[in-house]
N, C-alpha and C positions, 0 to 999 in steps of 0.2 A: 691698133688696134686688137682688139680682144682675141687669147687664144681658143678655139674651140679644145674644149674637154673629151677625149678621145673615151668612153670608158671600154676598154680593154682589161679586163681581166683574165691573167694567164698563174691561177693557181693549181696547175695539175701536178707540179713540180715535186711535190711531197710524196705525189700516189704512183706517180705513172714513171717513164721512159728517162735517163738525162736530156733536159735541152740543149738546142746546138748554143755552143758559146765563141766570142772574139778568143784568139789565140794571146795567152799573159804576154806582158813584153819580154819578160826576165824572171828569171828565178833568184837571181840575184839581189835580192829586194835591199833597197838603199836603207838607211837608221838615221833615228833623232833622238833629240834630246838625251837624258840620263837618268840612269836612277841613285837617287840624292841616300844618301844612308846617316838617321842618326841614330840608331839602337845597334847593339849590336846583332840583336834578334833578325833585324831586315837580312840579313847576310843568308842566315839558315829559310828566306820564304823566296826569296833571288838569288840566285846564281852572282858570283861577282863579273864576270866574265859576260855575265848577258847584254844583248841591246835590245831595243826598242826597232823593231824592222814594220819598215810602212810594205803593207801589200799590193794597195790599189790605192787611187784618188781619184780627186775629179770633181768632188761631190761637194754641195754646198754647204751642207751642215746634217754628218751622218750622225746616225744614233741607233740606238737598241741592238746591239749584235747579240744572235742566240746561234749556238750549234744545233747543227739539224742532221744525227746520227741517220748514218745510212749503210747497213752490214754491207753491200755489196758494191759499197764507192771505195774506188782505190786506197782514201785518205781518212775509210772510216767516218766520213760524214762531209758537210758545209757551214758556210757562215751565211746567214741573214743578216739584215741591219737595213735601216729604216734613210733615206734621204727626202728629210724631210719638206723643204720647197720646192721641191719636184715632186712630192706626193707620188711618192715610189718606193717600192723594197728592192733592195737588190741583192744578190745573191753572187758569194765569191768562192771559190773551187782553187784549189791545190794544183800548180801547176797548170789553169788553164784560163784562168781569170775571173772580172766581172760584168756580168750582165742584169738588166733591167728582170726580175724577175715578176714583181705586181703593181699595175698602175692601171687604174689611181688606188691608193693605198689607205689612205684618209680620208679623203671629201671626192664625192661620187655627185654632187649638185652640180647645177649648169654655171658656166662661167669663171671667175677667178674667186678666188675665197684666203685673201689676205699672205701674207708670206713662210707662212709654213702649216700648209692645209695639211700636208700628210700621216702620214702614220707616225709614233714617237717608240714608246716600248715595245718589245717584243716577248713573248715566252709559249715556251711550248705547255700543253697541258699534262694530264696522265695521261692522255690516249697517243699523244707525240703531236697533236694537232697547233697551227700557229694562232697564237692569241694576240693580237694588236688592241694599244691605244690607239685611236684613232683622235685626232687634230680637227680636223672641218666637220667629217660625220657625228663629234663630238659623244662617243660611243665608245662601252669595249665588246670587242668583236671575236668571231675564231669561223676559221676557213673551216669546212666539214670534209672530211676525208673524199666527200662526191666533187667537191669542187664550189660549193655555193658557200656564203657568208654566211653567219646567224649573227645577230646581236644578242648583245649578253646583257648589256646594260645599258640605257640612255641619261636616264632621270634620277631625281630622288623627289619622294614627294610631289612628283610631277613636274617636276622643275628642271628642263633641262643641262644637264654635264656642263664645268665652263669645257675642258679640254682633258680629257685624260693622260697622264702622261707617262708613268710607270706602272708594274704591279710584278706583285711576286703570289707565289699560291705558299697556303697551309699545308703543313702535311695530311690535314685533313679532306683537303680539295678545295677549300672556303679560300676565293682570291680577293687579296688587297689591292687597291690602288691609289693612286696619287692625281689630284684635279684640279689642278693651277688655271691660268687662264692665257697663257703661251699661244695655244693655237687659234684662237679668237684673232680676229684683224685685227683690230686693235687694241687686243689683251684686255687689263683690268676694265679698259673704259669704253669698251666696246658694249653700243647699246645691243645687242643679240643676249648679254649675259643675262642669264634668269637669277640663277643664285648670287648670293652676296656675302659670299664667304670662299674662302679655297681647301676642300674638305681631303681626309685619308677616309676609306670605306672599304668597309668587306663585303663583297656578293657572297651570300652562303650558297650552297649547293644545290639549296631545294629554291632560288632566286630571289630571296630577299636582302635587299640593300639596305645596309647599317651604314649610317656615318659618326666613323668612332672618334675621329677630334677635326676642330676646325681652329685651332691654337697657333696650326705654324699660317706662316703671312702667303708660303711660297713652298706647298711639297712641291716634293720631285723624287728624286730616286729613292727605291725601297726595297728592303731584305731584308730574310728571319735570320735570327742567329743558328747554329744547326739542330739546337733542340727543340726549335719552333719556341721558345718562353719570351724570346726579346724581338723585339718589332725597329730596326731601325729605320729613320726618315731624314732625308737630306731638305732644308731647305737655301733656296736657289734667289733670298733677297737680297740682295748689295746692302743693304743698311744691321742687317744678321742675316752673316752667311754662314753657316753652322748644320749639324748633324745631331738630331735627337735619338736617342735610345728609348723603347715602352714597354712594360712591361704587358705581356701577353699575361689576359686572366682565362680561368677554366672553361669561360662560354666564352672568348673567343673577341672579345673587345679588348680595349686598353687600360692599362692604370696611367696613373702621371708622367705623364714627362720628362727625361731626366736630360740636362745639355752633357754630350758626349766628346762634342768640339768646337771650337769657335775660329772660323779660319777668316773674320773679316777683315782684316787687319791685314794677312797679307792679297785679297783682294784690294784691301785699296792703297799698298805697295805698287798695284799696278801687275801683280800676276795673274795672266789671262785663266777669265771660266770663272763661275758661280759651283757650288755643289749641286751635283748632277745625279747619274745613276752611280748605283752601289751593288758590290755583291759582297760574298762571305765565305769564306775557304772554313775546310772539314774541321780547322781548329778553331774557328769562331773571329779569328781575323778580318779583320771591316775593309774592304779597298772601294774608294770610294773618289770617283772623281770632283775635283773642286777647284779653285783655281791654285795655276801649275802643273796640271797633272792628274794620277791617281795616289790617292791618298792611303798609304797602310797603314790601318789602329790597331792596336793589341785592344782583345773584348772591353775591356775597361778605358780604352778610349786616348790612351799614348799613345803618341806619332813615332813608330818604327820607321818611317822614311816617305818618300814620294818618287814617282815614275816619273819625271818629268819631260814633258813632250815637249815645251815650246809653244804648246797652241791652245783654246780653249777644246776641254777635252771633256764630251758628253756622257761616255757609257763605257762599261766595260761587260766580259764574261771569259767563262774556261770555254775550252773547245776539245776538241783532239780527245787524249785520257785523261782528261782533268786538270792538266798541270800546262796549260797554252792560256794566259790570257789575251782575248782577244778584246781590243781601245778603238772604239771612235772619239777621232780627233778632228772638228773642223773638217776639210774637207779629206782627211785621211781616214783609212784602215789600218790599223796599227796589232801588231802582237808583239808581246815575252812570254819567254820560258821562264816559269816558274816553280821552285820544289815544292810552294804548293799549291794541293787541290783544292779543288772548287768542292762545296756544302754537297754534298747530293750525289756524288760520284763514287762510283764503288773503288775500293782503293786494289 
């Protein structure tokens, strides 16, 4: 029997009183995996005694963690992340636990819509509003201060986007995002697909959408260097599992892409996962999820180490004081303390 989609939109949390939540089972979090150190510099980024803590679990495919600062919150804020197959956004609070914060999060149509209908990458805009990459509705959206959703963009030259995956903001306010086919029910072979490529785009403040490149077969995670002169993009293609760097021109378009790191062999050797979400720290090191966990690269692409979760690892993002890295790994929301501070966090 087909399940009915209940259009319940719980969007007031960012702007109103605290919601009721179920109690957290324990504050003594289990740990998983290990930190693999390939270069002495890794010790300056992740202390030797740090562990990967599992904060909450039971999700089908967790993605897009974002820290939401809140001055009157006991711990300074909370984490929102996507549970894509369940078409919802989950909120996790220290000492309290997790709760469904928004459902539906990425598909609002009738009936079922494939295996990954929900939101994917999440981020905050300059006003602190939640911006989401939506699979099922095939758009970039923002939740307004009064609780309603607004579409930022859902088409390129009149053709519907595939399924926006991840995004980041340039310091000038332009929104850059990737658009692979993973949210379509039959992915690349889906008859609903209208574009014959997977693009990397820029949505300028005036609402103009520009295709920056379509050279990447499956563009995924995306982030800027601290000076916003370089854009990093992950490619989650099993035949070419890699990351590229692109120089950002004065007009916001991209120069010729350069290979940063190729992890195809690691994937073929059986390490779980593919290049996915990524973030950059204040010194320009790249923290990128890929086969076997979170890869940590120096700005030039030297692999310094890997936070090995043992699971397919989807995304990461800093929270708290900017030195706590939250990680979504398959069914888990995890975290690890770092000496590194996320780019854009005040020192």
